[in-house]
gemmi code that builds the backbone of each chain (N, CA, C; Angstrom):
import gemmi

chains = {
    "A": [
        ("GLY", (41.169, -31.357, -2.287), (41.111, -29.931, -1.968), (40.905, -29.714, -0.490)),
        ("ALA", (41.027, -28.469, -0.072), (40.901, -28.137, 1.347), (39.495, -28.412, 1.831)),
        ("VAL", (39.404, -28.932, 3.023), (38.126, -29.212, 3.658), (37.719, -28.063, 4.569)),
        ("VAL", (38.732, -27.389, 5.115), (38.491, -26.327, 6.084), (39.313, -25.103, 5.680)),
        ("SER", (38.707, -23.939, 5.713), (39.450, -22.708, 5.446), (39.415, -21.814, 6.675)),
        ("GLN", (40.435, -21.013, 6.816), (40.484, -20.011, 7.876), (40.848, -18.682, 7.246)),
        ("HIS", (40.267, -17.629, 7.817), (40.555, -16.296, 7.317), (40.576, -15.312, 8.470)),
        ("PRO", (41.588, -14.478, 8.572), (42.729, -14.390, 7.661), (43.772, -15.448, 7.984)),
        ("SER", (44.763, -15.584, 7.144), (45.838, -16.536, 7.434), (46.847, -15.908, 8.397)),
        ("TRP", (46.935, -14.597, 8.381), (47.770, -13.919, 9.364), (47.204, -12.513, 9.580)),
        ("VAL", (47.419, -12.000, 10.765), (46.930, -10.660, 11.097), (47.849, -10.043, 12.138)),
        ("ILE", (48.099, -8.769, 11.946), (48.875, -7.977, 12.909), (47.969, -6.860, 13.390)),
        ("CYS", (47.873, -6.695, 14.688), (46.989, -5.665, 15.206), (47.647, -4.958, 16.387)),
        ("LYS", (47.076, -3.826, 16.735), (47.582, -3.056, 17.871), (46.950, -3.564, 19.159)),
        ("SER", (47.670, -3.417, 20.230), (47.169, -3.812, 21.532), (45.879, -3.054, 21.844)),
        ("GLY", (44.892, -3.777, 22.348), (43.619, -3.161, 22.702), (42.540, -3.313, 21.652)),
        ("THR", (42.905, -3.707, 20.466), (41.908, -3.900, 19.414), (41.386, -5.332, 19.448)),
        ("SER", (40.302, -5.568, 18.722), (39.713, -6.906, 18.635), (39.939, -7.483, 17.246)),
        ("VAL", (40.111, -8.765, 17.203), (40.387, -9.447, 15.941), (39.430, -10.623, 15.788)),
        ("LYS", (38.829, -10.745, 14.606), (37.920, -11.853, 14.340), (38.570, -12.819, 13.357)),
        ("ILE", (38.515, -14.096, 13.679), (39.046, -15.154, 12.819), (37.884, -16.057, 12.411)),
        ("GLU", (37.790, -16.322, 11.112), (36.714, -17.170, 10.610), (37.225, -18.576, 10.289)),
        ("CYS", (36.374, -19.536, 10.539), (36.656, -20.931, 10.206), (35.465, -21.454, 9.416)),
        ("ARG", (35.719, -21.921, 8.212), (34.640, -22.422, 7.361), (34.853, -23.877, 6.997)),
        ("SER", (33.776, -24.632, 7.109), (33.773, -26.019, 6.655), (33.321, -26.015, 5.204)),
        ("LEU", (34.156, -26.494, 4.305), (33.900, -26.360, 2.872), (33.192, -27.567, 2.267)),
        ("ASP", (33.360, -28.710, 2.878), (32.863, -29.938, 2.254), (31.600, -30.496, 2.882)),
        ("PHE", (31.342, -30.155, 4.127), (30.179, -30.725, 4.793), (29.733, -29.794, 5.910)),
        ("GLN", (28.520, -30.011, 6.353), (27.999, -29.230, 7.470), (28.545, -29.810, 8.770)),
        ("ALA", (28.937, -28.936, 9.648), (29.591, -29.373, 10.877), (28.847, -28.813, 12.086)),
        ("THR", (28.276, -29.717, 12.853), (27.626, -29.304, 14.088), (28.651, -28.830, 15.108)),
        ("THR", (29.820, -29.453, 15.054), (30.853, -29.182, 16.053), (32.145, -28.741, 15.380)),
        ("MET", (32.722, -27.683, 15.914), (34.041, -27.233, 15.497), (34.856, -26.992, 16.763)),
        ("PHE", (36.142, -27.131, 16.651), (37.037, -26.884, 17.779), (37.975, -25.731, 17.451)),
        ("TRP", (38.357, -25.012, 18.492), (39.372, -23.964, 18.361), (40.568, -24.319, 19.247)),
        ("TYR", (41.753, -24.251, 18.631), (42.983, -24.562, 19.327), (43.911, -23.348, 19.269)),
        ("ARG", (44.828, -23.370, 20.207), (45.892, -22.372, 20.217), (47.222, -23.124, 20.270)),
        ("GLN", (48.178, -22.644, 19.503), (49.471, -23.321, 19.466), (50.577, -22.289, 19.644)),
        ("PHE", (51.374, -22.480, 20.689), (52.534, -21.632, 20.909), (53.711, -22.206, 20.142)),
        ("PRO", (54.718, -21.367, 19.848), (55.862, -21.845, 19.071), (56.481, -23.105, 19.659)),
        ("LYS", (56.672, -24.078, 18.793), (57.320, -25.340, 19.140), (56.576, -26.101, 20.235)),
        ("GLN", (55.290, -25.875, 20.341), (54.501, -26.589, 21.339), (53.313, -27.282, 20.686)),
        ("SER", (52.651, -28.069, 21.498), (51.501, -28.800, 20.986), (50.271, -27.905, 20.927)),
        ("LEU", (49.203, -28.454, 20.433), (47.951, -27.709, 20.347), (47.238, -27.741, 21.695)),
        ("MET", (46.722, -26.606, 22.080), (45.942, -26.515, 23.302), (44.485, -26.258, 22.908)),
        ("LEU", (43.604, -27.146, 23.290), (42.195, -26.956, 22.983), (41.655, -25.791, 23.795)),
        ("MET", (41.056, -24.837, 23.110), (40.493, -23.678, 23.790), (39.008, -23.878, 24.075)),
        ("ALA", (38.280, -24.328, 23.050), (36.834, -24.407, 23.216), (36.231, -25.284, 22.138)),
        ("THR", (35.044, -25.764, 22.449), (34.233, -26.526, 21.511), (33.096, -25.628, 21.061)),
        ("SER", (32.980, -25.470, 19.759), (31.975, -24.588, 19.183), (30.826, -25.435, 18.660)),
        ("ASN", (29.640, -25.214, 19.206), (28.467, -25.993, 18.823), (27.463, -25.110, 18.102)),
        ("GLU", (27.047, -25.521, 16.926), (26.114, -24.726, 16.129), (24.813, -24.507, 16.891)),
        ("GLY", (24.419, -23.271, 16.994), (23.152, -22.933, 17.607), (23.151, -22.876, 19.118)),
        ("SER", (24.289, -23.081, 19.733), (24.344, -23.000, 21.195), (25.664, -22.371, 21.634)),
        ("LYS", (25.772, -22.144, 22.923), (26.980, -21.506, 23.440), (28.170, -22.454, 23.356)),
        ("ALA", (29.330, -21.847, 23.162), (30.545, -22.640, 23.115), (30.892, -23.176, 24.492)),
        ("THR", (31.591, -24.271, 24.514), (32.073, -24.859, 25.762), (33.569, -24.609, 25.849)),
        ("TYR", (33.979, -23.896, 26.894), (35.374, -23.495, 27.023), (36.129, -24.447, 27.936)),
        ("GLU", (37.390, -24.654, 27.609), (38.257, -25.470, 28.458), (38.663, -24.657, 29.694)),
        ("GLN", (39.047, -25.395, 30.704), (39.440, -24.747, 31.951), (40.597, -23.797, 31.708)),
        ("GLY", (40.471, -22.600, 32.244), (41.538, -21.616, 32.129), (41.422, -20.712, 30.926)),
        ("VAL", (40.466, -20.947, 30.039), (40.278, -20.095, 28.868), (39.166, -19.099, 29.175)),
        ("GLU", (39.455, -17.825, 29.015), (38.488, -16.779, 29.348), (37.446, -16.642, 28.236)),
        ("LYS", (36.210, -16.939, 28.560), (35.168, -16.883, 27.529), (34.844, -15.457, 27.104)),
        ("ASP", (35.081, -14.489, 27.975), (34.838, -13.096, 27.599), (35.975, -12.531, 26.766)),
        ("LYS", (37.092, -13.182, 26.804), (38.263, -12.763, 26.046), (38.236, -13.360, 24.641)),
        ("PHE", (37.839, -14.605, 24.587), (37.804, -15.339, 23.323), (36.349, -15.689, 23.016)),
        ("LEU", (35.709, -14.827, 22.221), (34.297, -14.998, 21.915), (34.143, -15.914, 20.709)),
        ("ILE", (33.313, -16.920, 20.868), (33.091, -17.871, 19.788), (31.635, -17.847, 19.391)),
        ("ASN", (31.415, -17.752, 18.077), (30.068, -17.751, 17.523), (30.005, -18.796, 16.417)),
        ("HIS", (29.086, -19.728, 16.550), (28.913, -20.791, 15.543), (27.525, -20.587, 14.948)),
        ("ALA", (27.428, -19.591, 14.069), (26.129, -19.120, 13.603), (25.494, -20.028, 12.559)),
        ("SER", (26.297, -20.806, 11.870), (25.743, -21.706, 10.866), (26.526, -23.005, 10.885)),
        ("LEU", (26.055, -23.968, 10.126), (26.705, -25.283, 10.109), (28.004, -25.288, 9.321)),
        ("THR", (28.363, -24.163, 8.727), (29.612, -24.105, 7.977), (30.540, -22.989, 8.440)),
        ("LEU", (30.153, -22.253, 9.452), (30.966, -21.113, 9.870), (31.017, -20.976, 11.379)),
        ("SER", (32.247, -20.879, 11.899), (32.456, -20.522, 13.290), (33.461, -19.383, 13.324)),
        ("THR", (33.262, -18.443, 14.235), (34.207, -17.337, 14.360), (34.747, -17.264, 15.770)),
        ("LEU", (36.015, -16.880, 15.849), (36.686, -16.647, 17.120), (37.099, -15.187, 17.136)),
        ("THR", (36.633, -14.442, 18.114), (37.019, -13.044, 18.256), (37.887, -12.895, 19.497)),
        ("VAL", (39.090, -12.421, 19.282), (39.985, -12.116, 20.390), (39.738, -10.664, 20.762)),
        ("THR", (39.144, -10.440, 21.910), (38.762, -9.087, 22.304), (39.882, -8.415, 23.088)),
        ("SER", (40.029, -7.115, 22.870), (41.048, -6.330, 23.554), (42.381, -7.097, 23.586)),
        ("ALA", (42.875, -7.366, 22.410), (44.059, -8.213, 22.292), (45.287, -7.563, 22.924)),
        ("HIS", (46.121, -8.399, 23.501), (47.383, -7.958, 24.083), (48.506, -8.816, 23.521)),
        ("PRO", (49.746, -8.375, 23.653), (50.859, -9.146, 23.066), (50.893, -10.606, 23.487)),
        ("GLU", (50.446, -10.909, 24.696), (50.463, -12.315, 25.140), (49.430, -13.179, 24.415)),
        ("ASP", (48.528, -12.531, 23.668), (47.558, -13.283, 22.862), (48.140, -13.686, 21.514)),
        ("SER", (49.323, -13.187, 21.213), (49.972, -13.554, 19.951), (50.201, -15.053, 19.928)),
        ("SER", (49.746, -15.675, 18.859), (49.823, -17.132, 18.795), (49.346, -17.587, 17.423)),
        ("PHE", (49.366, -18.900, 17.240), (48.823, -19.524, 16.040), (47.504, -20.170, 16.448)),
        ("TYR", (46.422, -19.741, 15.816), (45.096, -20.250, 16.163), (44.621, -21.182, 15.051)),
        ("ILE", (44.221, -22.373, 15.448), (43.805, -23.391, 14.479), (42.402, -23.864, 14.829)),
        ("CYS", (41.573, -23.997, 13.801), (40.247, -24.554, 14.024), (40.180, -25.941, 13.389)),
        ("SER", (39.224, -26.711, 13.830), (38.959, -27.998, 13.189), (37.454, -28.206, 13.113)),
        ("VAL", (37.033, -28.968, 12.151), (35.619, -29.308, 12.010), (35.461, -30.809, 12.151)),
        ("VAL", (34.329, -31.212, 12.687), (34.078, -32.627, 12.950), (33.002, -33.126, 12.009)),
        ("ARG", (33.310, -34.197, 11.321), (32.304, -34.809, 10.467), (31.423, -35.685, 11.347)),
        ("ASP", (30.141, -35.386, 11.369), (29.232, -36.047, 12.300), (29.160, -37.559, 12.072)),
        ("SER", (29.347, -38.007, 10.834), (29.136, -39.422, 10.539), (30.168, -40.328, 11.200)),
        ("ASN", (31.390, -39.829, 11.375), (32.426, -40.692, 11.956), (33.326, -39.970, 12.963)),
        ("ASN", (32.948, -38.767, 13.350), (33.715, -37.977, 14.326), (35.124, -37.636, 13.863)),
        ("GLU", (35.411, -37.776, 12.569), (36.747, -37.435, 12.103), (36.911, -35.917, 12.082)),
        ("GLN", (38.102, -35.474, 12.502), (38.378, -34.048, 12.563), (39.260, -33.624, 11.389)),
        ("PHE", (38.920, -32.475, 10.825), (39.709, -31.883, 9.752), (40.150, -30.496, 10.219)),
        ("PHE", (41.420, -30.201, 10.002), (41.995, -28.979, 10.550), (42.139, -27.887, 9.498)),
        ("GLY", (41.935, -26.666, 9.945), (42.190, -25.529, 9.090), (43.678, -25.247, 9.016)),
        ("PRO", (44.080, -24.346, 8.118), (45.501, -24.044, 7.928), (46.081, -23.150, 9.011)),
        ("GLY", (45.224, -22.607, 9.871), (45.718, -21.784, 10.965), (45.746, -20.303, 10.641)),
        ("THR", (45.703, -19.502, 11.700), (45.802, -18.039, 11.603), (46.863, -17.586, 12.588)),
        ("ARG", (47.839, -16.884, 12.063), (48.882, -16.363, 12.957), (48.518, -14.948, 13.364)),
        ("LEU", (48.337, -14.765, 14.655), (48.000, -13.453, 15.213), (49.219, -12.871, 15.912)),
        ("THR", (49.551, -11.648, 15.533), (50.623, -10.909, 16.199), (50.044, -9.616, 16.733)),
        ("VAL", (50.148, -9.426, 18.033), (49.633, -8.220, 18.670), (50.816, -7.359, 19.087)),
        ("LEU", (50.832, -6.134, 18.573), (51.971, -5.237, 18.851), (51.760, -4.441, 20.130)),
    ],
    "B": [
        ("GLY", (42.735, -38.776, 33.518), (42.189, -38.591, 32.186), (43.087, -39.165, 31.123)),
        ("ASP", (42.588, -39.117, 29.894), (43.357, -39.628, 28.761), (44.591, -38.777, 28.516)),
        ("SER", (45.666, -39.428, 28.084), (46.892, -38.683, 27.788), (47.713, -39.410, 26.737)),
        ("VAL", (48.590, -38.638, 26.084), (49.477, -39.173, 25.047), (50.884, -38.676, 25.326)),
        ("THR", (51.846, -39.568, 25.247), (53.244, -39.217, 25.460), (54.051, -39.607, 24.237)),
        ("GLN", (54.760, -38.633, 23.689), (55.614, -38.877, 22.528), (57.065, -38.737, 22.917)),
        ("MET", (57.927, -39.379, 22.142), (59.344, -39.202, 22.375), (59.694, -37.747, 22.112)),
        ("GLU", (60.619, -37.256, 22.907), (60.975, -35.854, 22.769), (61.865, -35.664, 21.561)),
        ("GLY", (61.679, -34.538, 20.916), (62.565, -34.215, 19.814), (63.557, -33.164, 20.238)),
        ("PRO", (64.159, -32.502, 19.302), (63.999, -32.773, 17.878), (64.769, -34.010, 17.444)),
        ("VAL", (64.310, -34.570, 16.337), (64.969, -35.731, 15.753), (65.574, -35.299, 14.411)),
        ("THR", (66.838, -35.591, 14.240), (67.524, -35.251, 12.992), (68.099, -36.518, 12.390)),
        ("LEU", (67.748, -36.763, 11.136), (68.217, -37.954, 10.440), (68.739, -37.579, 9.072)),
        ("SER", (69.482, -38.495, 8.509), (69.913, -38.322, 7.118), (68.883, -38.963, 6.199)),
        ("GLU", (68.849, -38.477, 4.984), (67.925, -39.024, 3.996), (68.150, -40.527, 3.860)),
        ("GLU", (67.060, -41.252, 3.692), (67.023, -42.709, 3.530), (67.215, -43.468, 4.845)),
        ("ALA", (67.327, -42.777, 5.943), (67.441, -43.459, 7.242), (66.083, -44.020, 7.656)),
        ("PHE", (66.127, -44.944, 8.625), (64.904, -45.510, 9.192), (64.422, -44.618, 10.323)),
        ("LEU", (63.110, -44.411, 10.355), (62.534, -43.515, 11.355), (61.610, -44.272, 12.291)),
        ("THR", (61.753, -44.004, 13.576), (60.769, -44.417, 14.569), (60.506, -43.244, 15.498)),
        ("ILE", (59.245, -42.915, 15.678), (58.841, -41.929, 16.686), (57.896, -42.657, 17.631)),
        ("ASN", (58.315, -42.743, 18.885), (57.530, -43.500, 19.856), (56.330, -42.703, 20.365)),
        ("CYS", (55.244, -43.415, 20.593), (54.039, -42.818, 21.145), (53.363, -43.849, 22.044)),
        ("THR", (53.081, -43.461, 23.271), (52.310, -44.308, 24.180), (51.137, -43.506, 24.697)),
        ("TYR", (50.127, -44.216, 25.133), (48.922, -43.513, 25.549), (48.353, -44.122, 26.824)),
        ("THR", (47.515, -43.339, 27.454), (46.726, -43.783, 28.603), (45.287, -43.423, 28.325)),
        ("ALA", (44.422, -44.422, 28.346), (43.013, -44.150, 28.072), (42.183, -45.323, 28.586)),
        ("THR", (40.948, -45.029, 28.890), (40.024, -46.107, 29.255), (39.310, -46.579, 27.997)),
        ("GLY", (38.882, -47.796, 28.015), (38.148, -48.325, 26.883), (39.008, -48.522, 25.660)),
        ("TYR", (38.421, -48.227, 24.515), (39.091, -48.479, 23.239), (39.156, -47.197, 22.412)),
        ("PRO", (40.205, -46.414, 22.622), (40.313, -45.165, 21.873), (40.703, -45.409, 20.418)),
        ("SER", (40.505, -44.417, 19.580), (41.074, -44.397, 18.238), (42.388, -43.629, 18.315)),
        ("LEU", (43.346, -44.025, 17.500), (44.686, -43.431, 17.553), (45.047, -42.819, 16.201)),
        ("PHE", (45.772, -41.709, 16.262), (46.066, -40.945, 15.058), (47.506, -40.451, 15.073)),
        ("TRP", (48.028, -40.255, 13.883), (49.241, -39.466, 13.689), (48.890, -38.327, 12.731)),
        ("TYR", (49.239, -37.110, 13.184), (49.063, -35.927, 12.354), (50.448, -35.352, 12.033)),
        ("VAL", (50.532, -34.677, 10.884), (51.770, -34.024, 10.497), (51.495, -32.542, 10.261)),
        ("GLN", (52.417, -31.711, 10.717), (52.290, -30.267, 10.537), (53.540, -29.741, 9.855)),
        ("TYR", (53.360, -29.237, 8.638), (54.468, -28.624, 7.918), (54.583, -27.156, 8.344)),
        ("PRO", (55.731, -26.562, 8.189), (55.947, -25.186, 8.690), (54.866, -24.215, 8.244)),
        ("GLY", (54.295, -23.509, 9.202), (53.310, -22.473, 8.908), (51.945, -22.980, 8.498)),
        ("GLU", (51.716, -24.264, 8.645), (50.438, -24.837, 8.215), (49.702, -25.497, 9.371)),
        ("GLY", (48.457, -25.842, 9.115), (47.676, -26.585, 10.090), (48.044, -28.057, 10.052)),
        ("LEU", (47.285, -28.858, 10.786), (47.582, -30.283, 10.870), (46.906, -31.062, 9.752)),
        ("GLN", (47.610, -32.073, 9.289), (47.041, -32.984, 8.302), (47.057, -34.392, 8.889)),
        ("LEU", (45.977, -35.107, 8.695), (45.945, -36.490, 9.154), (46.908, -37.316, 8.317)),
        ("LEU", (47.808, -38.028, 8.985), (48.766, -38.874, 8.285), (48.241, -40.316, 8.213)),
        ("LEU", (47.823, -40.839, 9.359), (47.257, -42.185, 9.390), (46.494, -42.374, 10.692)),
        ("LYS", (45.698, -43.437, 10.731), (44.929, -43.687, 11.930), (44.673, -45.184, 12.088)),
        ("ALA", (44.276, -45.562, 13.306), (43.876, -46.934, 13.585), (42.775, -46.874, 14.629)),
        ("THR", (41.748, -47.647, 14.434), (40.580, -47.525, 15.306), (40.399, -48.704, 16.249)),
        ("LYS", (41.144, -49.776, 16.050), (41.031, -50.882, 16.994), (42.363, -51.607, 17.112)),
        ("ALA", (42.459, -52.386, 18.172), (43.698, -53.089, 18.487), (44.167, -53.942, 17.314)),
        ("ASP", (45.481, -53.901, 17.089), (46.179, -54.649, 16.045), (45.980, -54.076, 14.649)),
        ("ASP", (45.168, -53.030, 14.522), (45.051, -52.341, 13.233), (46.373, -51.683, 12.896)),
        ("LYS", (46.707, -51.677, 11.610), (47.883, -50.940, 11.154), (47.415, -49.824, 10.245)),
        ("GLY", (47.766, -48.588, 10.596), (47.516, -47.472, 9.706), (48.738, -47.226, 8.848)),
        ("SER", (48.513, -46.836, 7.600), (49.658, -46.577, 6.725), (49.307, -45.505, 5.704)),
        ("ASN", (50.323, -44.710, 5.338), (50.138, -43.659, 4.352), (51.499, -43.076, 4.013)),
        ("LYS", (51.760, -42.847, 2.759), (52.981, -42.197, 2.284), (54.238, -42.888, 2.806)),
        ("GLY", (54.193, -44.180, 2.980), (55.355, -44.926, 3.455), (55.459, -45.004, 4.962)),
        ("PHE", (54.625, -44.253, 5.673), (54.589, -44.300, 7.137), (53.625, -45.398, 7.592)),
        ("GLU", (53.969, -46.006, 8.726), (53.110, -47.033, 9.308), (53.083, -46.881, 10.818)),
        ("ALA", (51.965, -47.320, 11.411), (51.873, -47.394, 12.875), (50.868, -48.479, 13.214)),
        ("THR", (51.178, -49.287, 14.210), (50.298, -50.375, 14.606), (49.763, -50.130, 16.003)),
        ("TYR", (48.470, -50.265, 16.164), (47.759, -50.073, 17.441), (48.032, -51.285, 18.312)),
        ("ARG", (48.871, -51.085, 19.334), (49.230, -52.169, 20.245), (48.585, -51.933, 21.605)),
        ("LYS", (47.523, -52.670, 21.862), (46.815, -52.429, 23.127), (47.606, -52.977, 24.319)),
        ("GLU", (48.338, -54.076, 24.089), (49.056, -54.691, 25.214), (50.169, -53.788, 25.735)),
        ("THR", (50.727, -52.977, 24.851), (51.780, -52.044, 25.282), (51.296, -50.592, 25.251)),
        ("THR", (50.022, -50.393, 24.985), (49.415, -49.043, 24.837), (50.314, -48.138, 24.015)),
        ("SER", (50.671, -48.597, 22.822), (51.590, -47.841, 21.984), (51.061, -47.718, 20.558)),
        ("PHE", (51.600, -46.709, 19.862), (51.229, -46.457, 18.460), (52.427, -45.791, 17.814)),
        ("HIS", (53.531, -46.488, 17.732), (54.783, -45.922, 17.246), (54.739, -45.705, 15.740)),
        ("LEU", (55.265, -44.572, 15.317), (55.299, -44.229, 13.890), (56.622, -44.684, 13.293)),
        ("GLU", (56.572, -45.327, 12.122), (57.788, -45.818, 11.477), (57.757, -45.500, 9.992)),
        ("LYS", (58.963, -45.307, 9.450), (59.109, -45.205, 8.001), (60.476, -45.781, 7.649)),
        ("GLY", (60.491, -46.583, 6.620), (61.722, -47.291, 6.287), (62.815, -46.423, 5.700)),
        ("SER", (62.445, -45.394, 4.962), (63.439, -44.575, 4.269), (62.886, -43.153, 4.159)),
        ("VAL", (63.391, -42.272, 5.003), (62.828, -40.915, 5.038), (63.423, -40.034, 3.951)),
        ("GLN", (62.655, -39.003, 3.611), (63.071, -38.042, 2.600), (63.121, -36.640, 3.225)),
        ("VAL", (63.822, -35.760, 2.560), (63.905, -34.382, 3.053), (62.513, -33.779, 3.216)),
        ("SER", (61.616, -34.136, 2.324), (60.249, -33.604, 2.354), (59.440, -34.094, 3.560)),
        ("ASP", (59.957, -35.064, 4.294), (59.277, -35.533, 5.500), (59.556, -34.639, 6.713)),
        ("SER", (60.425, -33.678, 6.555), (60.731, -32.751, 7.649), (59.470, -32.003, 8.052)),
        ("ALA", (59.086, -32.131, 9.301), (57.836, -31.551, 9.794), (57.736, -31.855, 11.294)),
        ("VAL", (56.636, -31.438, 11.874), (56.340, -31.816, 13.257), (55.246, -32.879, 13.231)),
        ("TYR", (55.446, -33.941, 13.974), (54.526, -35.061, 13.994), (53.857, -35.147, 15.365)),
        ("PHE", (52.531, -35.269, 15.345), (51.745, -35.341, 16.572), (51.008, -36.670, 16.641)),
        ("CYS", (51.160, -37.336, 17.751), (50.354, -38.515, 18.048), (49.125, -38.046, 18.817)),
        ("ALA", (47.989, -38.650, 18.562), (46.767, -38.200, 19.234), (45.824, -39.374, 19.441)),
        ("LEU", (44.960, -39.232, 20.399), (43.918, -40.235, 20.595), (42.560, -39.557, 20.721)),
        ("ARG", (41.555, -40.302, 20.382), (40.175, -39.865, 20.592), (39.493, -40.951, 21.390)),
        ("GLY", (39.001, -40.583, 22.550), (38.375, -41.544, 23.425), (37.159, -42.197, 22.791)),
        ("GLN", (36.835, -43.361, 23.257), (35.691, -44.093, 22.724), (34.427, -43.260, 22.860)),
        ("GLY", (33.760, -43.001, 21.764), (32.525, -42.228, 21.784), (32.720, -40.724, 21.895)),
        ("ALA", (33.952, -40.259, 21.937), (34.225, -38.835, 22.108), (34.499, -38.149, 20.774)),
        ("GLN", (34.477, -36.830, 20.787), (34.855, -36.053, 19.616), (36.208, -35.369, 19.793)),
        ("LYS", (36.546, -35.052, 21.036), (37.787, -34.323, 21.286), (39.002, -35.204, 21.033)),
        ("LEU", (40.056, -34.559, 20.547), (41.346, -35.228, 20.388), (42.259, -34.820, 21.544)),
        ("VAL", (43.054, -35.752, 21.992), (44.097, -35.473, 22.981), (45.432, -35.653, 22.272)),
        ("PHE", (46.249, -34.605, 22.286), (47.490, -34.619, 21.520), (48.708, -34.870, 22.405)),
        ("GLY", (49.701, -35.509, 21.818), (51.018, -35.539, 22.424), (51.698, -34.206, 22.185)),
        ("GLN", (52.898, -34.073, 22.696), (53.563, -32.772, 22.648), (54.186, -32.466, 21.296)),
        ("GLY", (54.201, -33.429, 20.391), (54.774, -33.205, 19.073), (56.256, -33.525, 19.029)),
        ("THR", (56.702, -34.018, 17.881), (58.115, -34.327, 17.658), (58.548, -33.680, 16.368)),
        ("ARG", (59.543, -32.801, 16.485), (60.046, -32.116, 15.295), (61.076, -33.000, 14.614)),
        ("LEU", (60.845, -33.268, 13.342), (61.734, -34.133, 12.561), (62.409, -33.313, 11.469)),
        ("THR", (63.712, -33.412, 11.398), (64.475, -32.765, 10.330), (65.272, -33.831, 9.600)),
        ("ILE", (65.109, -33.829, 8.277), (65.845, -34.778, 7.443), (66.861, -34.002, 6.623)),
        ("ASN", (68.100, -34.373, 6.758), (69.172, -33.714, 6.006), (69.522, -34.512, 4.756)),
        ("PRO", (69.789, -33.798, 3.657), (70.131, -34.506, 2.415), (71.497, -35.173, 2.503)),
    ],
}
model = gemmi.Model(1)
for chain_id, residues in chains.items():
    chain = gemmi.Chain(chain_id)
    for i, (resn, *xyz) in enumerate(residues, 1):
        res = gemmi.Residue()
        res.name, res.seqid = resn, gemmi.SeqId(i, " ")
        for name, pos in zip(("N", "CA", "C"), xyz):
            atom = gemmi.Atom()
            atom.name, atom.element = name, gemmi.Element(name[0])
            atom.pos, atom.b_iso = gemmi.Position(*pos), 0.0
            res.add_atom(atom)
        chain.add_residue(res)
    model.add_chain(chain)
structure = gemmi.Structure()
structure.add_model(model)
structure.setup_entities()
């Protein structure tokens, strides 16, 4: 069965609104989760590392005020795209890390379309 | 820094053909190596992995051998099926690290 869930699986929103994407670890508690962004026909770009109980660590070039990450529990991390614009349209994928062996499990992704 | 280079796609083959997707890496120490597969509209699934030199990962008829002397982890399958059509990503995880470094992905299409 699925190890990681994401919700919603797709969302369409108007420019200027904010969108929240949830990532849940279903099988184990995860201290660390990652958020990726994937453009069509391209590889995954790591956006940030989400650490339970502390601030997220953002990759260079990713706006932390634009992409708010909250890792409030060991099974849930959220990514909020604030004041979304059409250029934020993308496929967002999260992953969870199993602490015992650092293996990563990926969510099914969320497709965001900003009109 | 660490990096992964995959052969450029797209790759189109006929059913039952032999498949090779090349992957080379640059990393210090002893990274772990992975192949992930992404089916249309879905997230990534781990296909196989190898954690030390000369290890062979295998799953669903796919194989890859960790070659430290050539810094390679080429993906092979003897006889592909239409259902193997997907995007394949080679990735590494540095020694002691949690982050994955991905190659650019190779789109594979298998025609009946």
